[in-house]
C-alpha positions as CSV (number, residue, x, y, z in Angstrom):
1,M,-24.0,190.9,-54.4
2,A,-25.6,195.6,-55.3
3,A,-23.1,198.8,-55.0
4,S,-23.9,202.2,-56.5
5,P,-21.8,205.2,-57.4
6,A,-22.3,208.4,-55.5
7,A,-22.8,211.8,-56.9
8,E,-19.7,213.7,-57.9
9,E,-18.1,215.2,-54.8
10,P,-16.3,218.5,-54.4
11,P,-12.5,218.4,-54.5
12,P,-10.5,218.1,-51.2
13,P,-9.9,221.3,-49.2
14,A,-7.1,223.6,-50.3
15,A,-3.7,223.2,-48.6
16,H,-4.3,226.2,-46.4
17,S,-7.4,224.6,-44.9
18,P,-6.2,222.1,-42.3
19,E,-8.1,219.0,-41.6
20,P,-9.8,219.1,-38.2
21,G,-7.5,217.5,-35.6
22,P,-8.5,214.4,-33.8
23,D,-9.3,216.4,-30.7
24,S,-11.3,219.1,-32.5
25,R,-15.0,219.1,-32.1
26,A,-15.6,220.9,-35.4
27,G,-17.6,218.7,-37.7
28,R,-17.8,215.8,-35.2
29,L,-20.8,213.5,-35.7
30,S,-22.6,212.0,-32.7
31,F,-22.9,208.2,-32.4
32,C,-26.7,208.5,-32.9
33,T,-26.2,210.4,-36.2
34,K,-23.8,207.7,-37.5
35,V,-26.2,204.9,-36.5
36,C,-29.2,206.7,-38.1
37,Y,-27.1,207.1,-41.3
38,G,-26.2,203.4,-41.3
39,V,-29.9,202.4,-40.8
40,G,-30.7,204.3,-44.0
41,G,-28.8,201.7,-46.1
42,V,-30.4,198.6,-44.6
43,P,-33.6,198.3,-46.8
44,N,-31.7,198.1,-50.1
45,Q,-29.5,195.3,-48.7
46,L,-32.5,193.4,-47.3
47,A,-34.3,193.5,-50.7
48,S,-31.2,192.8,-52.8
49,S,-30.2,189.8,-50.7
50,A,-33.7,188.3,-50.9
51,T,-34.0,188.8,-54.6
52,A,-30.6,187.4,-55.3
53,F,-31.4,184.1,-53.7
54,Y,-35.1,183.6,-54.0
55,L,-36.6,185.6,-56.9
56,Q,-35.7,183.0,-59.6
57,L,-37.3,180.2,-57.5
58,F,-40.4,182.3,-57.0
59,L,-40.9,183.1,-60.6
60,L,-40.3,179.5,-61.8
61,D,-42.1,177.5,-59.1
62,V,-44.7,179.8,-57.5
63,A,-45.6,182.2,-60.3
64,Q,-44.9,179.3,-62.7
65,I,-43.7,181.5,-65.5
66,P,-41.9,179.8,-68.4
67,A,-38.1,179.8,-68.1
68,S,-37.7,181.9,-71.3
69,Q,-39.9,184.6,-69.8
70,V,-38.0,184.5,-66.5
71,S,-34.8,184.9,-68.5
72,L,-36.2,188.1,-70.0
73,V,-37.4,189.4,-66.6
74,L,-34.0,188.9,-64.9
75,F,-32.1,190.3,-67.9
76,G,-34.3,193.3,-68.3
77,G,-34.3,194.1,-64.5
78,K,-30.5,194.0,-64.3
79,V,-30.1,196.1,-67.4
80,S,-32.5,198.7,-66.1
81,G,-30.4,198.9,-62.9
82,A,-27.2,199.3,-64.8
83,A,-28.6,202.0,-67.1
84,A,-30.0,203.9,-64.0
85,D,-26.6,204.4,-62.5
86,P,-25.3,207.1,-64.9
87,V,-28.8,208.5,-65.3
88,A,-29.2,208.9,-61.5
89,G,-25.8,210.6,-61.2
90,F,-26.7,213.0,-64.1
91,F,-30.0,214.2,-62.6
92,I,-28.9,214.2,-59.0
93,N,-25.8,216.3,-59.8
94,R,-28.1,218.9,-61.5
95,S,-30.8,219.0,-58.8
96,R,-31.2,222.1,-56.6
97,R,-30.9,222.3,-52.9
98,T,-34.1,222.4,-50.9
99,G,-35.0,222.9,-47.3
100,S,-34.1,219.2,-46.6
101,G,-30.9,219.4,-48.7
102,R,-30.0,218.3,-52.2
103,L,-29.7,214.6,-51.7
104,M,-32.2,213.8,-49.0
105,P,-35.3,214.6,-51.1
106,W,-34.2,212.0,-53.7
107,V,-34.0,209.3,-50.9
108,L,-37.3,210.3,-49.4
109,G,-39.0,210.7,-52.8
110,C,-38.0,207.2,-54.0
111,T,-39.0,205.5,-50.7
112,P,-42.7,204.9,-51.3
113,F,-42.3,203.9,-54.9
114,I,-39.5,201.4,-54.3
115,A,-41.5,199.9,-51.4
116,L,-44.5,199.4,-53.7
117,A,-42.4,198.1,-56.5
118,Y,-40.8,195.5,-54.2
119,F,-44.1,194.3,-52.8
120,F,-45.7,193.9,-56.2
121,L,-42.6,192.1,-57.5
122,W,-43.6,189.2,-55.1
123,F,-47.3,189.5,-55.6
124,L,-49.2,186.9,-57.6
125,P,-51.8,188.6,-59.9
126,S,-55.1,186.9,-60.7
127,F,-54.5,186.9,-64.4
128,S,-52.0,184.4,-65.9
129,S,-51.6,185.5,-69.6
130,L,-49.5,188.7,-68.9
131,Q,-47.6,187.6,-65.8
132,G,-44.3,187.9,-67.6
133,I,-45.0,191.6,-68.4
134,W,-46.2,192.2,-64.8
135,Y,-42.9,190.9,-63.3
136,M,-40.7,192.5,-65.9
137,T,-42.3,195.9,-65.2
138,F,-41.9,195.7,-61.4
139,Y,-38.5,194.2,-61.5
140,C,-37.2,196.9,-63.8
141,L,-38.9,199.5,-61.6
142,F,-37.4,198.0,-58.5
143,Q,-33.9,197.9,-59.9
144,A,-34.0,201.5,-61.3
145,L,-35.6,203.0,-58.1
146,S,-33.1,201.1,-56.0
147,T,-30.3,202.8,-57.9
148,F,-32.0,206.2,-57.5
149,F,-32.2,205.5,-53.8
150,Q,-28.7,204.2,-53.3
151,V,-26.8,206.9,-55.3
152,P,-27.9,209.9,-53.2
153,Y,-27.8,207.9,-50.0
154,T,-24.1,206.9,-50.6
155,A,-23.2,210.4,-51.7
156,L,-24.7,211.8,-48.5
157,T,-21.5,210.7,-46.8
158,M,-19.7,213.8,-48.2
159,L,-22.3,216.2,-46.9
160,L,-22.5,214.9,-43.3
161,T,-19.5,216.8,-42.1
162,P,-16.3,218.5,-43.4
163,S,-14.1,216.2,-41.4
164,P,-12.7,213.2,-43.4
165,R,-12.1,211.3,-40.2
166,E,-15.8,211.5,-39.3
167,R,-16.8,210.7,-42.8
168,D,-14.8,207.5,-42.6
169,S,-16.4,206.6,-39.3
170,A,-19.9,207.2,-40.8
171,T,-18.9,205.0,-43.7
172,A,-17.8,202.2,-41.3
173,H,-21.2,202.4,-39.6
174,R,-23.0,202.3,-43.0
175,M,-21.1,199.3,-44.2
176,T,-21.6,197.5,-40.9
177,M,-25.4,198.0,-41.1
178,E,-25.4,197.0,-44.7
179,M,-23.7,193.8,-44.0
180,A,-26.2,193.1,-41.3
181,G,-29.0,193.9,-43.8
182,T,-27.6,191.5,-46.3
183,L,-27.6,188.7,-43.8
184,M,-31.1,189.6,-42.4
185,G,-32.7,189.9,-45.9
186,A,-32.0,186.3,-46.9
187,A,-32.7,185.0,-43.3
188,V,-36.1,186.8,-42.9
189,H,-37.3,186.1,-46.4
190,G,-36.2,182.5,-46.3
191,L,-37.8,181.8,-42.9
192,V,-41.1,183.3,-43.9
193,V,-41.4,181.4,-47.3
194,S,-39.9,178.1,-46.1
195,G,-43.4,176.6,-45.8
196,A,-44.2,177.6,-49.4
197,H,-42.0,174.8,-50.8
198,A,-42.9,172.0,-48.5
199,R,-42.7,168.5,-49.9
200,N,-46.3,167.7,-49.2
201,R,-47.4,170.2,-51.9
202,C,-46.5,167.5,-54.5
203,A,-48.4,164.7,-52.8
204,D,-51.3,164.8,-55.1
205,A,-49.6,166.1,-58.2
206,A,-48.4,164.1,-61.2
207,P,-44.7,163.2,-60.9
208,L,-43.6,165.3,-63.9
209,G,-46.6,167.7,-64.1
210,P,-46.9,171.1,-62.5
211,A,-48.3,171.3,-59.0
212,A,-51.0,174.0,-58.5
213,T,-49.7,177.0,-56.6
214,S,-51.2,176.8,-53.1
215,P,-52.8,179.9,-51.4
216,D,-50.3,179.4,-48.6
217,A,-47.4,179.9,-50.9
218,T,-48.9,183.1,-52.3
219,R,-49.7,184.4,-48.8
220,L,-46.2,183.6,-47.4
221,Y,-44.4,185.4,-50.3
222,S,-46.7,188.4,-49.9
223,I,-46.0,188.5,-46.1
224,A,-42.2,188.3,-46.7
225,A,-42.4,191.0,-49.3
226,A,-44.5,193.3,-47.0
227,V,-42.0,192.8,-44.1
228,I,-39.1,194.0,-46.2
229,A,-41.0,196.6,-48.1
230,V,-42.1,198.3,-44.8
231,T,-38.4,198.8,-43.8
232,Y,-38.1,201.4,-46.6
233,P,-40.3,204.1,-45.0
234,V,-39.2,203.1,-41.5
235,C,-35.5,203.3,-42.2
236,S,-35.9,206.4,-44.4
237,G,-37.7,208.1,-41.6
238,V,-34.9,207.3,-39.2
239,L,-32.4,208.6,-41.7
240,H,-34.3,211.9,-42.2
241,L,-34.9,212.5,-38.5
242,G,-31.4,211.6,-37.4
243,V,-29.2,213.0,-40.1
244,K,-28.8,216.6,-41.3
245,E,-27.4,217.3,-44.7
246,Q,-24.8,220.0,-44.6
247,P,-24.4,222.7,-47.4
248,E,-21.9,221.8,-50.1
249,P,-18.7,223.8,-50.2
250,S,-18.1,225.6,-53.5
251,A,-15.4,224.1,-55.8
252,P,-12.5,226.3,-57.0
253,A,-12.7,227.3,-60.6
254,S,-9.2,225.8,-61.2
255,S,-10.4,222.2,-60.5
256,Q,-12.6,221.7,-63.5
257,S,-12.8,218.1,-64.6
258,P,-14.0,216.6,-68.0
259,G,-17.7,216.0,-68.5
260,F,-19.1,212.5,-68.0
261,L,-19.0,211.3,-71.6
262,A,-15.5,212.7,-72.2
263,G,-14.3,211.2,-68.9
264,L,-15.9,207.9,-69.8
265,G,-14.0,207.8,-73.1
266,L,-10.8,208.5,-71.3
267,T,-11.3,205.7,-68.7
268,V,-12.3,202.9,-71.1
269,R,-9.2,203.6,-73.2
270,H,-7.0,203.1,-70.2
271,P,-5.5,199.5,-70.6
272,P,-5.3,198.6,-66.9
273,F,-8.9,199.6,-66.3
274,R,-10.0,197.6,-69.4
275,K,-8.2,194.5,-68.0
276,L,-9.7,194.9,-64.6
277,V,-13.2,195.4,-65.9
278,I,-13.1,192.5,-68.3
279,S,-11.7,190.1,-65.8
280,F,-14.3,190.9,-63.2
281,L,-17.0,190.7,-65.8
282,F,-16.4,187.0,-65.8
283,I,-15.7,186.7,-62.0
284,S,-18.8,188.7,-60.9
285,A,-21.0,186.8,-63.4
286,A,-19.7,183.5,-61.9
287,V,-20.6,184.5,-58.4
288,Q,-24.0,185.7,-59.5
289,V,-24.7,182.3,-61.3
290,E,-23.5,180.3,-58.3
291,Q,-25.8,182.3,-56.0
292,S,-28.8,182.2,-58.2
293,Y,-28.8,178.5,-59.0
294,L,-27.9,177.0,-55.6
295,V,-31.5,177.2,-54.4
296,L,-32.8,175.7,-57.6
297,F,-30.2,173.0,-57.5
298,C,-31.1,172.1,-53.9
299,T,-34.8,172.0,-54.8
300,H,-34.8,170.1,-58.0
301,A,-31.4,168.3,-58.5
302,S,-30.7,166.9,-55.1
303,Q,-32.3,165.8,-51.8
304,L,-31.3,169.1,-50.0
305,H,-34.7,170.8,-50.1
306,D,-34.9,171.0,-46.3
307,H,-31.4,172.6,-46.1
308,V,-31.9,175.5,-48.5
309,Q,-32.3,178.2,-45.8
310,S,-29.4,177.0,-43.7
311,L,-27.1,176.8,-46.8
312,V,-28.0,180.4,-47.8
313,L,-27.2,181.6,-44.3
314,T,-23.9,179.7,-44.3
315,I,-22.8,181.5,-47.5
316,L,-23.7,184.9,-46.1
317,V,-22.2,184.4,-42.7
318,S,-19.0,183.0,-44.2
319,A,-18.7,185.9,-46.7
320,I,-19.2,188.5,-43.9
321,L,-16.8,186.9,-41.4
322,S,-14.1,186.2,-43.9
323,T,-13.9,189.8,-45.3
324,P,-11.6,191.1,-42.6
325,L,-9.4,188.0,-42.9
326,W,-9.1,188.5,-46.7
327,E,-8.3,192.2,-46.2
328,W,-5.4,191.3,-44.0
329,F,-4.3,188.7,-46.5
330,L,-4.5,191.3,-49.2
331,Q,-2.2,193.7,-47.3
332,R,0.2,190.9,-46.3
333,F,0.6,188.9,-49.5
334,G,-0.6,191.3,-52.3
335,K,-3.4,191.4,-54.7
336,R,-2.3,188.7,-57.1
337,M,-1.9,186.0,-54.4
338,S,-5.3,187.1,-53.0
339,A,-6.9,186.7,-56.4
340,F,-6.4,182.9,-56.2
341,G,-8.8,182.9,-53.3
342,I,-11.6,183.3,-55.7
343,C,-11.0,179.9,-57.2
344,V,-11.1,178.1,-53.8
345,M,-14.8,177.2,-54.4
346,V,-14.2,175.6,-57.8
347,P,-13.3,172.0,-56.7
348,F,-16.0,172.1,-54.0
349,A,-18.7,173.2,-56.4
350,I,-17.7,170.3,-58.7
351,L,-17.8,167.9,-55.8
352,L,-21.3,169.1,-54.9
353,A,-22.6,168.4,-58.4
354,A,-21.1,164.9,-58.2
355,V,-22.0,164.1,-54.6
356,P,-25.0,166.2,-53.6
357,T,-25.1,165.3,-49.9
358,A,-25.8,167.6,-47.0
359,P,-22.2,167.6,-45.5
360,V,-20.7,168.4,-48.9
361,A,-23.3,171.1,-49.5
362,Y,-22.5,172.9,-46.2
363,V,-18.7,172.8,-47.0
364,V,-19.4,174.2,-50.4
365,S,-21.6,176.9,-49.0
366,F,-18.9,178.0,-46.5
367,V,-16.2,178.0,-49.1
368,S,-18.4,179.8,-51.6
369,G,-18.9,182.5,-49.0
370,V,-15.2,182.9,-48.7
371,S,-14.8,183.2,-52.4
372,I,-17.6,185.7,-52.6
373,A,-15.8,187.9,-50.0
374,V,-12.6,187.8,-52.1
375,S,-14.5,188.8,-55.3
376,L,-16.1,191.7,-53.5
377,L,-12.9,192.9,-51.8
378,L,-10.5,192.8,-54.8
379,P,-12.3,195.0,-57.4
380,C,-14.1,197.3,-55.0
381,P,-12.6,200.5,-53.8
382,L,-11.4,199.4,-50.4
383,P,-7.9,200.2,-49.1
384,R,-5.1,198.5,-51.1
385,S,-7.5,197.0,-53.6
386,M,-7.1,197.2,-57.4
387,L,-9.3,200.0,-58.5
388,P,-7.5,202.8,-56.6
389,D,-4.2,201.7,-58.2
390,V,-5.8,201.9,-61.6
391,V,-7.1,205.4,-60.8
392,D,-3.7,206.5,-59.5
393,D,-1.9,205.1,-62.6
394,F,-4.4,207.0,-64.8
395,Q,-4.0,210.3,-62.9
396,L,-0.3,210.2,-63.1
397,Q,-0.4,209.7,-66.8
398,H,-3.1,212.2,-67.6
399,Q,-2.9,214.7,-64.8
400,H,-6.7,215.5,-64.8
401,G,-8.5,217.3,-62.0
402,P,-10.8,215.6,-59.5
403,G,-14.0,213.9,-60.4
404,L,-12.8,211.1,-62.6
405,E,-12.8,208.7,-59.6
406,T,-16.6,208.8,-59.8
407,I,-16.5,207.9,-63.5
408,F,-14.1,205.0,-62.9
409,Y,-16.4,203.6,-60.2
410,S,-19.6,204.3,-62.1
411,S,-18.4,202.6,-65.3
412,Y,-17.1,199.6,-63.3
413,I,-20.5,199.1,-61.7
414,F,-22.3,199.6,-65.0
415,F,-20.3,196.9,-66.8
416,T,-20.5,194.4,-63.9
417,K,-24.3,194.8,-63.7
418,L,-24.5,194.3,-67.4
419,S,-22.4,191.2,-67.1
420,S,-24.6,189.8,-64.4
421,A,-27.7,190.5,-66.5
422,S,-26.3,188.6,-69.5
423,A,-25.1,185.7,-67.4
424,L,-28.5,185.3,-65.6
425,G,-30.5,185.8,-68.9
426,I,-28.5,183.2,-70.9
427,S,-28.3,180.6,-68.1
428,T,-32.0,180.8,-67.4
429,L,-32.7,180.4,-71.1
430,S,-30.7,177.2,-71.0
431,L,-33.2,175.8,-68.5
432,E,-35.9,176.4,-71.2
433,F,-33.9,174.5,-73.8
434,A,-33.4,171.7,-71.3
435,G,-37.2,171.4,-70.8
436,Y,-37.7,173.0,-67.4
437,E,-41.4,172.8,-66.5
438,A,-42.5,175.7,-64.3
439,G,-44.0,174.5,-61.1
440,A,-43.3,170.8,-61.7
441,C,-42.7,168.7,-58.6
442,K,-40.0,166.7,-60.4
443,Q,-38.0,167.9,-63.4
444,A,-36.7,165.9,-66.3
445,E,-33.2,164.4,-66.2
446,Q,-31.9,166.9,-68.7
447,V,-32.9,169.8,-66.3
448,V,-31.1,168.1,-63.4
449,V,-27.9,167.8,-65.6
450,T,-28.3,171.5,-66.6
451,L,-28.5,172.6,-63.0
452,K,-25.4,170.6,-62.1
453,V,-23.5,172.3,-65.0
454,L,-24.8,175.7,-63.9
455,I,-23.4,175.4,-60.4
456,S,-20.1,173.7,-61.3
457,A,-18.8,173.9,-64.8
458,V,-20.1,177.3,-65.8
459,P,-18.8,179.3,-62.7
460,T,-15.5,177.3,-63.0
461,C,-14.9,178.3,-66.6
462,M,-15.8,182.0,-65.9
463,I,-13.6,182.2,-62.9
464,F,-10.6,180.7,-64.7
465,I,-11.1,183.0,-67.7
466,G,-11.4,186.1,-65.4
467,L,-8.3,185.1,-63.4
468,C,-6.2,184.5,-66.6
469,I,-7.1,188.0,-67.9
470,L,-6.4,189.5,-64.5
471,L,-3.0,187.8,-64.0
472,I,-1.6,188.1,-67.5
473,G,0.7,191.1,-67.9
474,P,2.0,193.6,-65.4
475,A,-0.5,195.2,-63.0
476,P,-0.5,198.8,-62.0
477,K,1.4,199.2,-58.7
478,P,0.5,201.6,-55.9
479,Q,2.1,204.9,-56.7
480,H,3.9,207.0,-54.2
481,L,1.8,210.1,-54.4
482,P,2.0,213.1,-52.1
483,P,0.2,212.1,-48.9
484,S,-2.6,214.6,-49.2
485,Q,-3.3,213.7,-52.8
486,D,-3.1,209.9,-52.2
487,T,-5.4,210.1,-49.2
488,S,-8.0,212.2,-50.8
489,R,-8.3,210.0,-53.8
490,R,-8.5,206.8,-51.9
491,L,-11.0,208.2,-49.4
492,S,-13.2,209.5,-52.1
493,L,-13.3,206.0,-53.6
494,R,-13.9,204.3,-50.2
495,R,-16.9,206.6,-49.5
496,R,-18.7,205.3,-52.5
497,T,-18.5,201.7,-51.5
498,S,-21.7,199.7,-50.8
499,Y,-21.4,196.2,-49.5
500,S,-23.9,193.9,-51.3
501,L,-24.1,190.3,-52.4
502,A,-26.8,191.0,-54.9
C-alpha cells in the first residue's frame, strides 16, 4: 500500500478572515477542475499497485535473478523511496515560483523520467551478468522519482483555492481516483501478463530446473509496463491543463515553527508518537509481506496458479469497499476496538497455508483486504484516527506553531517505508537460504515450506507484536481544542493523505 507527505503549508487564516460561506462563490472549484486534479494521482497508484503484487514474481521467475539479489533490489528501492521523502520536502519548499506555479513544475518535470524508469524496471536486458544492478538502479530511480512526483502533487491541494471546504472536496475526488487507480493497476497489469506464467511453459523443462524465459513473457511484461508508463504523461497533461495553481498567501511572522531537524527531534521524543510508529512498523510490514508473497505462494506452493489474478482483485476490491465500513466502526466503537480488525486475517492465512484450495484462498483474500483497509485507516491521518490525536497531544504539551503536522506525517511515512524495506529484504533473503531456484518450474520442498511460513506465521507474529505495543498503556485521547484550531490541524493532516496499497 504508497502515501507521501506534502510540502509545508501556510498557517490557517487569521481570525478576522472568515472562511467563505457555503453559498459564496469565492474560491469555488468547478467539477472539471476537481476531476482533473484527481486524475493527476492515478499513475502513481497504478504503478505502485502493479509493483506491490507482481514485481517480485517478475524478478524471480522472468528475469531469473537470484533471490539474494532480489532481496537487495527490493530493500534498496524501498530505502531510496523513504530517503526521498524528506529530501523532496526540503527542495520543494525552497523552490521559487514560476509561470506554472511552484509545485506544478516539479510534477511535470518528474513525469518523463518516472515513466522511463518504470518501463525499464520491467524490461529484460540482453545481458545477464549485471541484471541485478540494472533492476536495482531503475527500482531506486522509480521509488525516488515517485516520491518527488507525489509530494508536490499532494501539496497542490493547498494551492487550488483558499476555501477549506473546496479543498476537502478536491481531496475527496483525489482519493476516489487514487482508489480506482490502485484497483486498475493490479487488474490491467495482471490481465496483460497472465499468459507469461502459463503452465505449458514448463512442459519441456526439467522438473526442478529453470525454464527458459519465453519471448512472449518478455513481450507481455513490456506491454504491461508501457501501458502504465504512458499514463504518466497523459494524466500529468490533464492535470496541467485542468488545474491552475494559485499564489501562496504569505505567513505571518508570529507563526514561525522549528526547522525540520529540530522538529523531528521533538516528535521522535514524544512517547505516544513513538508507540504509534513502532506498532505500525510491525503491522505495515506484515501487510507488505502478505501482499508480496501471496502471488509467489499461489504459483509455487499450491495449485492456485490460475486464480492469481482473481485473488489479487479480490483483495483490492475488499479493501476499497470495506474502508467506509471501518471508518463508521472506528467512530462508533473507538480506535482500540477497531485495531482488532487487523488480526481478522490471521486464522484465515494460517488456514490457507494448511489447506491451499481455491475456496479457502478466496475467503483469505477477502478477509486480507478487510484487514488491509483497517491497517490503512487507523494510522493514516483520516478523521478520528490515531495520528491527529498524537499531534493534538503534542501541541497541547509543547505549544508550538504550525508546521509540525508535516513533520509528524513525514517521519511516520519514512519509518513505515523503512520497515517495509527491511521486511521484504529479509524475507526474500530467506528464500535464498531455502534454496529457491530462479525460474524453476517446481521448487524444492524447503521453498514451499518457507512460502507457507511467509504468508502465515510471519505476518501473524508481526501483527500480534504490533497490536500488543499499540494496546499496552494509555492512548492519547481526542482533545477538546478550540473549534478553529482543531479543524485546521485535522484538515491539514487530511489533505496530505494518499490512498495506496503499495
